[in-house]
C-alpha positions in Angstrom: 11.7 -20.9 14.3 10.5 -22.4 17.5 7.3 -21.0 18.9 7.3 -19.8 22.5 10.9 -19.0 22.5 12.1 -15.4 22.2 15.1 -15.6 19.8 16.3 -13.7 16.8 15.3 -14.5 13.2 17.1 -13.7 10.1 14.9 -11.9 7.6 16.0 -10.4 4.3 15.4 -6.7 4.1 12.3 -6.9 1.9 9.4 -4.5 1.9 9.0 -0.7 2.2 10.7 1.6 2.4 12.7 0.6 -0.7 15.1 2.6 -2.8 15.2 2.6 -6.7 17.2 -0.4 -7.9 16.6 -2.5 -4.8 15.5 -6.1 -5.6 11.8 -6.6 -5.3 10.1 -9.3 -3.2 8.4 -10.6 -6.3 11.7 -11.6 -7.8 11.9 -14.2 -5.0 8.3 -15.2 -5.0 8.6 -17.6 -7.9 9.6 -20.6 -5.8 6.4 -20.2 -3.7 4.5 -21.3 -6.9 7.1 -24.0 -7.8 8.9 -21.8 -10.3 12.7 -21.7 -10.6 14.6 -18.5 -10.0 18.3 -17.7 -10.5 18.3 -14.5 -8.5 20.3 -14.4 -5.3 18.7 -12.9 -2.2 20.3 -9.9 -0.7 22.5 -10.2 2.4 20.2 -10.9 5.4 20.0 -8.7 8.4 19.0 -9.8 11.9 15.8 -8.6 13.5 14.0 -9.5 16.7 11.1 -12.0 16.6 8.5 -9.4 17.6 9.3 -7.4 14.4 9.3 -10.4 12.0 5.5 -10.5 11.5 5.3 -6.8 10.8 8.2 -6.9 8.4 6.7 -9.9 6.5 3.3 -8.1 6.4 4.9 -5.0 4.9 6.8 -7.1 2.3 3.6 -8.9 1.3 1.7 -5.6 1.0 4.5 -4.3 -1.2 4.2 -7.4 -3.4 0.4 -6.9 -3.7 0.8 -3.3 -4.9 3.6 -4.3 -7.3 1.6 -7.1 -8.7 4.2 -9.7 -7.6 1.5 -11.5 -5.7 -0.6 -12.4 -8.7 -4.5 -12.3 -8.4 -5.9 -15.9 -8.5 -2.6 -17.5 -7.6 -2.3 -19.7 -4.4 0.8 -19.2 -2.2 2.0 -21.6 0.4 3.1 -20.1 3.8 6.0 -22.6 4.2 7.3 -21.9 0.7 7.0 -18.1 1.2 8.7 -18.5 4.6 11.6 -20.3 3.0 12.0 -17.5 0.6 12.0 -14.9 3.4 14.3 -17.0 5.6 11.8 -17.4 8.4 9.4 -20.2 9.5 5.9 -20.4 8.1 4.4 -19.0 11.3 5.0 -15.2 10.8 4.1 -15.6 7.1 0.8 -17.4 8.1 0.1 -14.7 10.7 0.7 -11.9 8.1 -1.5 -13.7 5.5 -4.3 -14.0 8.1 -4.2 -10.2 8.5 -4.3 -9.8 4.7 -7.3 -12.2 4.7 -9.1 -9.9 7.2 -8.3 -7.0 4.9 -9.7 -8.9 2.0 -6.5 -9.1 0.0 -6.3 -12.9 0.1 -8.5 -15.9 1.0 -7.7 -19.1 2.8 -7.5 -22.2 0.7 -7.6 -25.2 3.1 -4.5 -27.4 3.0 -2.9 -25.3 0.3 -2.3 -21.8 1.5 -3.7 -18.4 0.5 -5.2 -17.3 -2.8 -4.7 -13.6 -3.8 -8.2 -12.1 -4.3 -9.2 -11.4 -7.9 -10.7 -7.9 -7.9 -12.9 -6.3 -10.5 -13.3 -2.8 -11.9 -16.7 -2.7 -10.2 -15.1 -3.2 -6.8 -12.6 -0.5 -7.4 -15.4 1.9 -8.5 -17.3 1.1 -5.3 -14.2 1.8 -3.2 -13.8 5.1 -4.9 -17.4 6.0 -4.2 -17.1 5.1 -0.5 -13.9 7.1 -0.2 -15.5 10.1 -1.8 -18.5 9.9 0.5 -16.2 9.9 3.6 -13.5 12.3 2.5 -15.1 15.0 0.4 -17.2 16.4 3.3 -14.2 16.4 5.5 -12.1 18.2 3.0 -14.7 20.8 2.4 -15.0 21.4 6.1 -11.3 21.7 6.5 -11.0 24.0 3.6 -13.4 26.4 5.5 -11.7 26.1 8.9 -8.0 25.2 8.7 -5.5 28.0 8.4 -3.3 28.3 5.4 -0.3 27.5 7.5 -1.5 24.0 8.1 -1.6 23.3 4.3 1.9 24.6 3.9 3.1 22.1 6.5 1.8 19.3 4.4 3.5 20.4 1.2 6.6 18.3 1.8 4.4 15.2 1.9 2.9 16.1 -1.4 6.3 16.7 -2.9 7.4 13.3 -1.6 4.6 11.7 -3.7 5.9 13.5 -6.8 9.4 12.3 -6.2 8.3 8.7 -5.6 6.2 8.9 -8.8 9.1 10.1 -10.8 11.0 6.9 -10.1 8.1 4.7 -11.2 8.2 2.9 -7.9 4.6 1.8 -7.4 5.1 0.5 -3.8 7.1 3.5 -2.8 4.5 5.8 -4.3 1.7 3.9 -2.6 3.3 4.5 0.8 3.8 8.2 0.2 0.3 8.6 -1.2 -1.3 7.1 1.9 0.9 9.2 4.2 -0.2 12.4 2.5 -3.9 11.4 2.7 -3.5 10.4 6.4 -2.0 13.7 7.2 -4.8 15.6 5.5 -7.5 13.7 7.3 -5.7 13.9 10.7 -6.4 17.6 10.7 -10.1 16.7 11.3 -9.0 15.3 14.7 -10.8 12.0 14.3 -8.5 9.0 14.5 -11.3 6.5 13.7 -11.9 8.4 10.4 -8.2 8.2 9.6 -8.0 4.5 10.2 -11.2 3.7 8.2 -10.1 5.9 5.3 -6.6 4.4 5.3 -7.9 0.9 5.1 -10.1 1.8 2.1 -7.2 3.6 0.5 -4.9 0.6 0.9 -7.5 -1.8 -0.6 -8.0 0.6 -3.5 -4.2 0.3 -4.3 -4.3 -3.4 -5.0 -4.1 -4.1 -8.7 -7.1 -5.4 -10.7 -7.1 -8.8 -12.2 -5.1 -8.8 -15.5 -4.9 -5.0 -15.2 -1.9 -3.3 -16.9 0.8 -1.9 -14.5 0.4 1.8 -14.0 3.0 3.7 -16.0 5.3 6.3 -14.5 3.4 9.0 -16.3 0.2 7.9 -14.6 1.8 8.1 -11.2 3.2 11.5 -11.9 -0.2 12.9 -13.0 -1.8 11.3 -9.9 0.9 12.9 -7.6 0.4 16.4 -9.2 -3.1 16.4 -8.0 -1.9 16.4 -4.4 -0.2 19.8 -4.9 -3.2 21.1 -6.8 -5.4 20.1 -3.9 -3.2 21.8 -1.4 -3.4 25.0 -3.5 -7.2 24.8 -3.6 -7.5 24.1 0.1 -5.2 27.1 0.9 -7.3 29.3 -1.3 -10.6 27.9 0.2 -11.8 27.2 -3.3 -14.5 24.7 -2.4 -15.7 23.7 -5.9 -12.2 22.9 -7.0 -11.5 21.0 -3.7 -14.6 18.9 -4.3 -13.8 18.3 -8.0 -10.2 17.4 -7.3 -10.9 14.9 -4.5 -13.6 13.1 -6.5 -11.5 12.9 -9.7 -8.4 11.8 -7.7 -10.3 8.8 -6.3 -11.9 7.7 -9.6 -8.9 8.3 -11.8 -6.2 7.3 -9.3 -3.3 5.3 -10.8 -3.2 3.2 -7.6 
């Protein structure tokens, strides 16, 4: 792809939203580490240049959640670009964004290494999220009308449906959408953005951690419906307990 020229690029339809059974980006990431793969990429679709970076970023985020981008591994932007059917430029731009978010680190002359995270880091993220969101939830429980919680129920149901498929990346998207909608009721967009960034970082898998089972996702999703019931009933102790436990015991 030539820089400075607005032309179309062909990018495989990777990244969220995905449907059960769709090939995952990780099935095509092997060559980025010099591994051989026999899988054939799906039929490409044409997108405009301005959307390529965003599509690649979404695909890489999906790969992070799924564990297809392995903690500690170094990935080359040109090799990943070849797998995505684009130049290295949008991949490098997307990786730079992930570097800002703390998901990867730059390895000079080699590419980007996926950050190796610890259980301590995950616990710290859960603590910070609780410090921010618990007071907001308690205030909303006292002030928001029951009708507002009813409006959010479809989003909670969507998390349970995504969990039932065992689709980690799909569940992660639904999970964040539900929490964003909850916090948006506070009317503070900066709060929503900060909380969403913390939430996304909390979804990246730990180093050598086992992949969350479908049952774990289902249990995590069920807490969303229980939280809505507690908010609607203005049951403040249950709201506080559910939010704290949701962060510390989250499957993602």
